[in-house]
DODREN-652991 format. One record per residue: z, y, x of N, C-alpha, C, CB in turn; residue number from 1; residue in three letters; chain. Coordinates in nm, 4 decimals, decimal comma. Atoms other than C-alpha are relative to their C-alpha. Last residue first. Glycine has a CB too. Layout:
! DODREN-652991
+----------+----------+----------+----------+----------+----------+----------+----------+----------+----------+----------+----------+-------+-------+------+
!     n.up !  n.north !   n.east !    ca.up ! ca.north !  ca.east !     c.up !  c.north !   c.east !    cb.up ! cb.north !  cb.east ! torro ! mardo ! zalo !
+----------+----------+----------+----------+----------+----------+----------+----------+----------+----------+----------+----------+-------+-------+------+
!        Z !        Y !        X !        Z !        Y !        X !        Z !        Y !        X !        Z !        Y !        X !   NUM !   ALA !    A !
...
+----------+----------+----------+----------+----------+----------+----------+----------+----------+----------+----------+----------+-------+-------+------+
! end
This chain:
! DODREN-652991
+----------+----------+----------+----------+----------+----------+----------+----------+----------+----------+----------+----------+-------+-------+------+
!     n.up !  n.north !   n.east !    ca.up ! ca.north !  ca.east !     c.up !  c.north !   c.east !    cb.up ! cb.north !  cb.east ! torro ! mardo ! zalo !
+----------+----------+----------+----------+----------+----------+----------+----------+----------+----------+----------+----------+-------+-------+------+
!   0,0108 !   0,0573 !   0,0556 !  -0,8941 !   0,8855 !  -0,2015 !  -0,0787 !   0,0349 !  -0,1341 !   0,0926 !  -0,0344 !   0,0123 !    89 !   UNK !    A !
!   0,1518 !   0,0483 !  -0,0646 !  -0,8792 !   1,1000 !   0,0599 !  -0,0746 !  -0,0729 !  -0,0801 !   0,0041 !  -0,0869 !   0,1234 !    88 !   UNK !    A !
!   0,0873 !  -0,1466 !  -0,0269 !  -0,5441 !   1,2613 !  -0,0703 !  -0,1698 !  -0,0442 !   0,0171 !   0,0638 !   0,0893 !   0,1734 !    87 !   UNK !    A !
!  -0,0330 !  -0,0684 !   0,1489 !  -0,4317 !   0,8822 !  -0,1018 !  -0,0966 !   0,1131 !  -0,0634 !   0,1438 !   0,0737 !   0,0100 !    86 !   UNK !    A !
!   0,1230 !   0,0752 !   0,1314 !  -0,5220 !   0,8189 !   0,2129 !  -0,0143 !   0,0540 !  -0,1331 !   0,0376 !  -0,1562 !  -0,0476 !    85 !   UNK !    A !
!   0,0408 !  -0,0883 !  -0,1092 !  -0,3228 !   1,1808 !   0,3772 !  -0,1280 !  -0,1229 !  -0,0660 !   0,0904 !   0,0195 !   0,1928 !    84 !   UNK !    A !
!   0,0694 !  -0,1357 !   0,0761 !  -0,0584 !   1,0679 !   0,1525 !  -0,1162 !   0,0139 !   0,0885 !   0,0996 !   0,1569 !  -0,0047 !    83 !   UNK !    A !
!  -0,0216 !   0,0382 !   0,0669 !  -0,0380 !   0,6852 !   0,3595 !  -0,0854 !   0,1325 !  -0,1549 !   0,1446 !  -0,0406 !   0,0433 !    82 !   UNK !    A !
!   0,1175 !   0,0341 !   0,0508 !  -0,0598 !   0,8845 !   0,6268 !  -0,0395 !  -0,0569 !  -0,1410 !  -0,0343 !  -0,0734 !   0,0784 !    81 !   UNK !    A !
!   0,1227 !  -0,1523 !  -0,0151 !   0,1858 !   1,1264 !   0,5961 !  -0,1402 !  -0,0639 !  -0,0398 !  -0,0236 !   0,0801 !   0,2003 !    80 !   UNK !    A !
!   0,0604 !  -0,0949 !   0,1727 !   0,3908 !   0,8327 !   0,4497 !  -0,0393 !   0,0806 !   0,0399 !   0,0901 !   0,0638 !  -0,1264 !    79 !   UNK !    A !
!   0,0470 !   0,0932 !   0,2311 !   0,3458 !   0,6334 !   0,7476 !  -0,0444 !   0,0680 !  -0,0842 !   0,1346 !  -0,0530 !  -0,1284 !    78 !   UNK !    A !
!   0,1093 !  -0,0292 !  -0,0192 !   0,4274 !   0,9529 !   1,0542 !  -0,0914 !  -0,1097 !  -0,0806 !  -0,0142 !   0,0143 !   0,1398 !    77 !   UNK !    A !
!   0,0835 !  -0,0945 !   0,0331 !   0,7345 !   0,9606 !   0,8899 !  -0,1208 !   0,0467 !  -0,0252 !   0,0131 !   0,0394 !   0,0385 !    76 !   UNK !    A !
!   0,0223 !  -0,0023 !   0,1316 !   0,7872 !   0,6377 !   0,9741 !  -0,0327 !   0,1328 !  -0,0925 !   0,1056 !  -0,0575 !  -0,0416 !    75 !   UNK !    A !
!   0,1344 !   0,0992 !  -0,0046 !   0,6562 !   0,6175 !   1,3114 !   0,0467 !   0,0464 !  -0,1609 !  -0,0099 !  -0,2062 !   0,0803 !    74 !   UNK !    A !
!  -0,0767 !   0,0566 !   0,1979 !   0,9104 !   0,9043 !   1,3438 !  -0,0575 !  -0,0870 !  -0,0750 !  -0,0009 !   0,1146 !  -0,1298 !    73 !   UNK !    A !
!  -0,1010 !   0,1205 !  -0,0135 !   0,8568 !   0,9097 !   1,7842 !  -0,0201 !  -0,0887 !  -0,1421 !   0,1750 !   0,0616 !   0,0182 !    72 !   UNK !    A !
!  -0,0993 !  -0,0113 !  -0,0078 !   0,4869 !   1,0009 !   1,8001 !   0,1223 !  -0,0569 !  -0,0565 !  -0,0109 !   0,0754 !  -0,0059 !    71 !   UNK !    A !
!  -0,0844 !  -0,0923 !  -0,0898 !   0,2182 !   0,8880 !   1,9434 !   0,1280 !   0,1646 !  -0,0239 !  -0,1201 !   0,0422 !   0,0761 !    70 !   UNK !    A !
!   0,1656 !  -0,1538 !  -0,0144 !   0,2348 !   0,6170 !   1,9409 !   0,0550 !   0,1050 !   0,0471 !  -0,0905 !   0,0806 !  -0,1679 !    69 !   UNK !    A !
!  -0,0119 !  -0,0163 !  -0,0662 !   0,6107 !   0,3841 !   1,9073 !  -0,1247 !   0,1539 !  -0,0501 !   0,0100 !  -0,1185 !   0,0872 !    68 !   UNK !    A !
!  -0,0838 !  -0,0601 !  -0,1002 !   0,6919 !   0,1791 !   1,6801 !  -0,0540 !   0,0471 !   0,1434 !   0,0996 !  -0,0931 !   0,0213 !    67 !   UNK !    A !
!  -0,0856 !   0,0320 !  -0,1288 !   0,3990 !   0,0996 !   1,4740 !   0,0832 !   0,0687 !   0,0843 !  -0,0636 !  -0,0349 !   0,0773 !    66 !   UNK !    A !
!  -0,1041 !  -0,0487 !  -0,0503 !   0,2806 !   0,2197 !   1,1202 !   0,0182 !  -0,0825 !   0,1544 !   0,1173 !  -0,0160 !  -0,1101 !    65 !   UNK !    A !
!  -0,0719 !   0,0656 !  -0,0108 !   0,0753 !   0,0885 !   0,8477 !   0,0215 !   0,0820 !   0,1952 !  -0,0504 !  -0,1620 !  -0,0568 !    64 !   UNK !    A !
!   0,0334 !   0,0490 !  -0,1644 !  -0,0850 !   0,2696 !   0,6120 !   0,0796 !  -0,0575 !   0,0166 !  -0,0116 !   0,0828 !   0,1183 !    63 !   UNK !    A !
!  -0,0921 !   0,0800 !  -0,0479 !  -0,1838 !   0,2195 !   0,2410 !  -0,0070 !   0,0731 !   0,1101 !  -0,0156 !  -0,1461 !   0,0037 !    62 !   UNK !    A !
!  -0,0113 !   0,0031 !  -0,1015 !  -0,3187 !   0,4874 !  -0,0061 !   0,0872 !  -0,0902 !   0,0346 !   0,0120 !   0,0963 !   0,0347 !    61 !   UNK !    A !
!  -0,0136 !   0,1015 !  -0,0919 !  -0,3720 !   0,5400 !  -0,4116 !   0,0115 !   0,0053 !   0,1411 !  -0,0847 !  -0,0655 !  -0,0168 !    60 !   UNK !    A !
!   0,0573 !   0,1104 !  -0,1046 !  -0,4996 !   0,6862 !  -0,6646 !   0,0743 !  -0,0296 !   0,0144 !  -0,0638 !   0,0034 !   0,1093 !    59 !   UNK !    A !
!   0,1391 !   0,0181 !  -0,0374 !  -0,4727 !   0,8275 !  -0,9777 !  -0,0597 !  -0,0222 !   0,0808 !  -0,0504 !   0,0542 !  -0,0107 !    58 !   UNK !    A !
!  -0,0170 !  -0,1645 !  -0,0932 !  -0,1292 !   0,6708 !  -1,0152 !  -0,1996 !   0,0040 !  -0,0359 !   0,0809 !  -0,0137 !   0,2641 !    57 !   UNK !    A !
!   0,1074 !   0,0240 !  -0,0124 !  -0,0803 !   0,4049 !  -1,3231 !  -0,0475 !   0,1013 !   0,0560 !  -0,0504 !  -0,0367 !  -0,0932 !    56 !   UNK !    A !
!   0,0791 !   0,0644 !  -0,0904 !   0,2304 !   0,2942 !  -1,3600 !  -0,1398 !   0,0218 !   0,0001 !   0,0192 !  -0,1221 !  -0,0111 !    55 !   UNK !    A !
!   0,0377 !   0,1559 !   0,0783 !   0,3412 !   0,3981 !  -1,7279 !  -0,0854 !  -0,0886 !   0,1002 !  -0,1067 !   0,0203 !  -0,1569 !    54 !   UNK !    A !
!  -0,1276 !   0,1121 !   0,1570 !   0,6419 !   0,6416 !  -1,6638 !  -0,1149 !  -0,0916 !  -0,0076 !   0,0557 !   0,0966 !  -0,2282 !    53 !   UNK !    A !
!  -0,0802 !   0,0683 !  -0,0217 !   0,4351 !   0,7743 !  -1,3557 !  -0,0001 !  -0,0860 !  -0,0527 !   0,0776 !   0,0323 !   0,0006 !    52 !   UNK !    A !
!   0,0934 !   0,1348 !  -0,1162 !   0,0727 !   0,8696 !  -1,5262 !   0,1097 !  -0,0787 !   0,0714 !  -0,1151 !   0,0792 !   0,1564 !    51 !   UNK !    A !
!   0,0390 !   0,0798 !   0,1018 !   0,3086 !   1,0685 !  -1,7988 !  -0,0276 !  -0,1533 !   0,0964 !  -0,1429 !   0,0758 !  -0,0879 !    50 !   UNK !    A !
!  -0,1435 !   0,0980 !  -0,0759 !   0,4680 !   1,2460 !  -1,4779 !  -0,0302 !  -0,1229 !  -0,1588 !   0,2430 !   0,1302 !   0,0091 !    49 !   UNK !    A !
!  -0,0970 !   0,0322 !   0,0502 !   0,1519 !   1,3752 !  -1,4408 !   0,1088 !  -0,0891 !   0,0036 !  -0,0304 !  -0,0039 !  -0,0604 !    48 !   UNK !    A !
!   0,0076 !  -0,2038 !   0,1209 !  -0,1693 !   1,3967 !  -1,2469 !   0,1144 !   0,0005 !  -0,1044 !  -0,1898 !   0,0303 !  -0,1479 !    47 !   UNK !    A !
!  -0,0262 !  -0,0121 !   0,1053 !   0,0080 !   1,1148 !  -1,0018 !  -0,0118 !   0,1216 !  -0,0969 !   0,0890 !  -0,0368 !   0,0119 !    46 !   UNK !    A !
!   0,0105 !  -0,1393 !   0,1575 !  -0,0313 !   0,9986 !  -0,7017 !  -0,0705 !   0,0255 !  -0,1104 !  -0,0342 !   0,1234 !   0,0261 !    45 !   UNK !    A !
!   0,0448 !  -0,0357 !   0,1124 !   0,0797 !   0,7254 !  -0,4926 !  -0,0164 !   0,1021 !  -0,0393 !   0,0422 !  -0,0345 !  -0,0658 !    44 !   UNK !    A !
!  -0,0065 !  -0,1724 !   0,0480 !   0,1611 !   0,6360 !  -0,1639 !  -0,1089 !  -0,0030 !  -0,0960 !  -0,0347 !   0,1336 !   0,1340 !    43 !   UNK !    A !
!   0,1116 !  -0,0406 !   0,0679 !   0,1743 !   0,2847 !   0,0150 !   0,0680 !   0,1544 !  -0,0674 !  -0,0551 !  -0,1312 !  -0,1188 !    42 !   UNK !    A !
!  -0,0811 !  -0,0632 !   0,0641 !   0,4268 !   0,1777 !   0,3453 !  -0,1297 !   0,0070 !  -0,1020 !   0,0811 !   0,1288 !   0,0699 !    41 !   UNK !    A !
!   0,1130 !  -0,0451 !   0,0907 !   0,3813 !  -0,0428 !   0,6125 !  -0,0119 !   0,0782 !  -0,1664 !  -0,0604 !  -0,1199 !  -0,0099 !    40 !   UNK !    A !
!  -0,0116 !   0,0248 !   0,1383 !   0,5922 !  -0,0595 !   0,8895 !  -0,1283 !   0,0639 !  -0,1574 !   0,1502 !   0,0653 !  -0,0077 !    39 !   UNK !    A !
!   0,0715 !  -0,1830 !   0,0560 !   0,6192 !  -0,1603 !   1,2435 !  -0,0081 !  -0,0147 !  -0,1817 !  -0,2349 !   0,0388 !   0,0811 !    38 !   UNK !    A !
!   0,1065 !  -0,1398 !  -0,1140 !   0,6039 !  -0,4023 !   1,4817 !  -0,0594 !   0,0943 !  -0,1166 !  -0,1860 !  -0,0835 !   0,1176 !    37 !   UNK !    A !
!  -0,0105 !  -0,0800 !  -0,0875 !   1,0211 !  -0,5188 !   1,3971 !  -0,1787 !   0,0757 !   0,0611 !   0,0924 !  -0,0904 !   0,1047 !    36 !   UNK !    A !
!  -0,0266 !   0,1115 !  -0,1281 !   0,9296 !  -0,5801 !   1,0647 !   0,0168 !   0,0755 !   0,1091 !  -0,1211 !  -0,1086 !   0,0365 !    35 !   UNK !    A !
!  -0,0888 !  -0,1270 !  -0,1085 !   0,9335 !  -0,2727 !   0,7562 !   0,0249 !  -0,1705 !   0,0946 !   0,2149 !   0,1311 !  -0,0963 !    34 !   UNK !    A !
!  -0,1297 !   0,0715 !  -0,0839 !   0,7152 !  -0,3765 !   0,4695 !   0,0205 !   0,0759 !   0,1264 !  -0,0272 !  -0,1671 !   0,0452 !    33 !   UNK !    A !
!   0,0993 !   0,0082 !   0,0635 !   0,5643 !  -0,1795 !   0,1452 !   0,0545 !  -0,1915 !   0,0995 !  -0,1616 !   0,1363 !   0,0234 !    32 !   UNK !    A !
!   0,0926 !   0,0709 !  -0,1162 !   0,7505 !   0,0889 !   0,1857 !  -0,0028 !  -0,1874 !  -0,0178 !   0,0833 !   0,0496 !   0,1755 !    31 !   UNK !    A !
!  -0,0982 !   0,1190 !  -0,0277 !   0,7377 !   0,2856 !  -0,0938 !   0,0308 !  -0,0960 !   0,0956 !  -0,0116 !  -0,0654 !  -0,0695 !    30 !   UNK !    A !
!   0,0638 !   0,0474 !  -0,1247 !   0,5910 !   0,6683 !  -0,1274 !   0,0883 !  -0,2083 !  -0,0223 !   0,0734 !   0,1416 !   0,1848 !    29 !   UNK !    A !
!  -0,1480 !   0,1745 !  -0,0420 !   0,5998 !   0,8200 !  -0,4175 !  -0,0784 !  -0,0463 !   0,0897 !   0,0465 !  -0,1705 !  -0,1442 !    28 !   UNK !    A !
!  -0,0001 !   0,1373 !  -0,0616 !   0,4048 !   1,1840 !  -0,5061 !   0,0746 !  -0,0961 !   0,0103 !  -0,0141 !   0,0007 !   0,0890 !    27 !   UNK !    A !
!  -0,0434 !   0,0525 !  -0,1289 !   0,3017 !   1,3830 !  -0,7775 !   0,0603 !  -0,0875 !   0,0109 !   0,0544 !   0,0601 !   0,0636 !    26 !   UNK !    A !
!   0,0035 !   0,0966 !  -0,1051 !   0,1783 !   1,6253 !  -1,0221 !   0,1420 !  -0,1018 !   0,0648 !  -0,0529 !   0,0884 !   0,1067 !    25 !   UNK !    A !
!  -0,1190 !   0,1410 !   0,0051 !   0,2231 !   1,8496 !  -1,2623 !   0,0025 !  -0,1130 !   0,0023 !   0,0610 !  -0,0207 !  -0,0806 !    24 !   UNK !    A !
!  -0,1413 !  -0,0742 !  -0,0503 !   0,0426 !   2,0960 !  -1,0645 !   0,1597 !  -0,0606 !  -0,0868 !  -0,0258 !   0,1932 !  -0,0434 !    23 !   UNK !    A !
!  -0,0369 !   0,0421 !   0,1097 !  -0,2775 !   1,9171 !  -1,0671 !   0,1521 !   0,0043 !   0,0156 !  -0,0624 !  -0,1268 !  -0,0324 !    22 !   UNK !    A !
!   0,0350 !   0,0954 !   0,1012 !  -0,5081 !   2,1093 !  -0,9163 !   0,0110 !  -0,0817 !  -0,0458 !  -0,0486 !  -0,0258 !  -0,0099 !    21 !   UNK !    A !
!   0,1003 !  -0,0771 !   0,0453 !  -0,2786 !   2,2921 !  -0,6916 !  -0,1079 !   0,0403 !  -0,1549 !  -0,0576 !  -0,0400 !   0,0829 !    20 !   UNK !    A !
!  -0,0650 !  -0,0375 !   0,0598 !  -0,0770 !   2,0538 !  -0,6393 !  -0,1149 !   0,1200 !  -0,1344 !   0,1116 !   0,0473 !   0,1093 !    19 !   UNK !    A !
!  -0,0497 !   0,1234 !   0,0448 !  -0,3630 !   1,8518 !  -0,4647 !   0,0818 !   0,0809 !  -0,1815 !   0,1357 !  -0,0826 !   0,1548 !    18 !   UNK !    A !
!   0,1292 !  -0,0036 !   0,0974 !  -0,5043 !   2,1652 !  -0,2987 !   0,0216 !  -0,1028 !  -0,1018 !  -0,1457 !  -0,0313 !   0,0766 !    17 !   UNK !    A !
!   0,0118 !  -0,0282 !   0,1333 !  -0,1713 !   2,2331 !  -0,2008 !  -0,1030 !  -0,0819 !  -0,1015 !  -0,0313 !   0,1335 !   0,0017 !    16 !   UNK !    A !
!  -0,0758 !   0,0280 !   0,1222 !  -0,1401 !   1,8746 !  -0,0103 !  -0,0250 !   0,1452 !  -0,0819 !   0,1734 !  -0,0404 !   0,0349 !    15 !   UNK !    A !
!   0,0380 !   0,0048 !   0,1630 !  -0,4493 !   1,9715 !   0,1529 !   0,1152 !  -0,0475 !  -0,0976 !  -0,1264 !  -0,1080 !  -0,0262 !    14 !   UNK !    A !
!   0,1004 !  -0,0532 !   0,0205 !  -0,3099 !   2,1378 !   0,3951 !  -0,1261 !  -0,0317 !  -0,1052 !  -0,0254 !   0,0009 !   0,1029 !    13 !   UNK !    A !
!  -0,0197 !  -0,0743 !  -0,0377 !  -0,0199 !   1,8896 !   0,5387 !  -0,0484 !   0,1552 !  -0,0539 !  -0,0200 !  -0,0463 !   0,0893 !    12 !   UNK !    A !
!  -0,0939 !   0,0707 !   0,1564 !  -0,2378 !   1,6435 !   0,4926 !   0,0840 !   0,1006 !  -0,0300 !   0,1120 !  -0,1546 !   0,0170 !    11 !   UNK !    A !
!  -0,1245 !   0,0621 !  -0,0395 !  -0,4622 !   1,7822 !   0,8112 !   0,0844 !   0,0159 !  -0,1296 !   0,0684 !   0,0696 !   0,1346 !    10 !   UNK !    A !
!  -0,1005 !  -0,1037 !   0,0423 !  -0,7815 !   1,8937 !   0,7388 !   0,1144 !  -0,0783 !  -0,0006 !  -0,0245 !   0,0733 !  -0,1386 !     9 !   UNK !    A !
!  -0,1309 !   0,0258 !   0,1198 !  -1,0582 !   1,7336 !   0,9741 !   0,0969 !   0,0925 !  -0,0278 !   0,0908 !  -0,1110 !   0,0321 !     8 !   UNK !    A !
!  -0,0042 !  -0,0364 !   0,1750 !  -1,3429 !   1,9278 !   1,0153 !   0,0934 !  -0,0870 !  -0,0285 !  -0,1428 !  -0,0269 !  -0,1058 !     7 !   UNK !    A !
!   0,0674 !  -0,1507 !   0,0407 !  -1,3478 !   1,8924 !   1,4284 !  -0,0182 !   0,0781 !  -0,1862 !  -0,1734 !  -0,0255 !   0,0629 !     6 !   UNK !    A !
!  -0,0904 !  -0,0871 !   0,0376 !  -1,1154 !   1,6200 !   1,4708 !  -0,0839 !   0,1402 !  -0,0890 !   0,0824 !   0,0389 !   0,1431 !     5 !   UNK !    A !
!   0,0396 !  -0,1164 !  -0,0581 !  -1,4492 !   1,3654 !   1,5743 !   0,1296 !   0,1256 !  -0,0460 !  -0,1662 !   0,0314 !  -0,0590 !     4 !   UNK !    A !
!  -0,0425 !  -0,0765 !   0,1703 !  -1,2846 !   0,9950 !   1,5867 !   0,0056 !   0,1390 !   0,0425 !   0,1781 !  -0,0477 !  -0,0877 !     3 !   UNK !    A !
!  -0,1428 !  -0,0612 !   0,0095 !  -1,4909 !   0,8118 !   1,8915 !   0,0447 !   0,0717 !  -0,1411 !   0,0107 !   0,1109 !   0,1145 !     2 !   UNK !    A !
!   0,0299 !  -0,1695 !   0,0406 !  -1,6866 !   0,5378 !   1,8091 !   0,0868 !   0,1125 !  -0,0409 !  -0,0778 !   0,0079 !  -0,1062 !     1 !   UNK !    A !
+----------+----------+----------+----------+----------+----------+----------+----------+----------+----------+----------+----------+-------+-------+------+
! end
């Protein structure tokens, strides 16, 4: 099934909406696995510092990226994808 990007909002455009809704929000990412086959990252979105201290994220998102692909910087792309998934959740 082809992906329709007509209504797609880029992560860079969704981030300000997160911080507008949660001005004290935090976003962190962890590498879950890192092999020659690629990298898997998990993003954590927190409404405030208290949630982060108690490790109770508002939402999370996971992404996997293989070397190569559309852009050379697959670690950065994976991080952005994980954040995008967390924002969508």
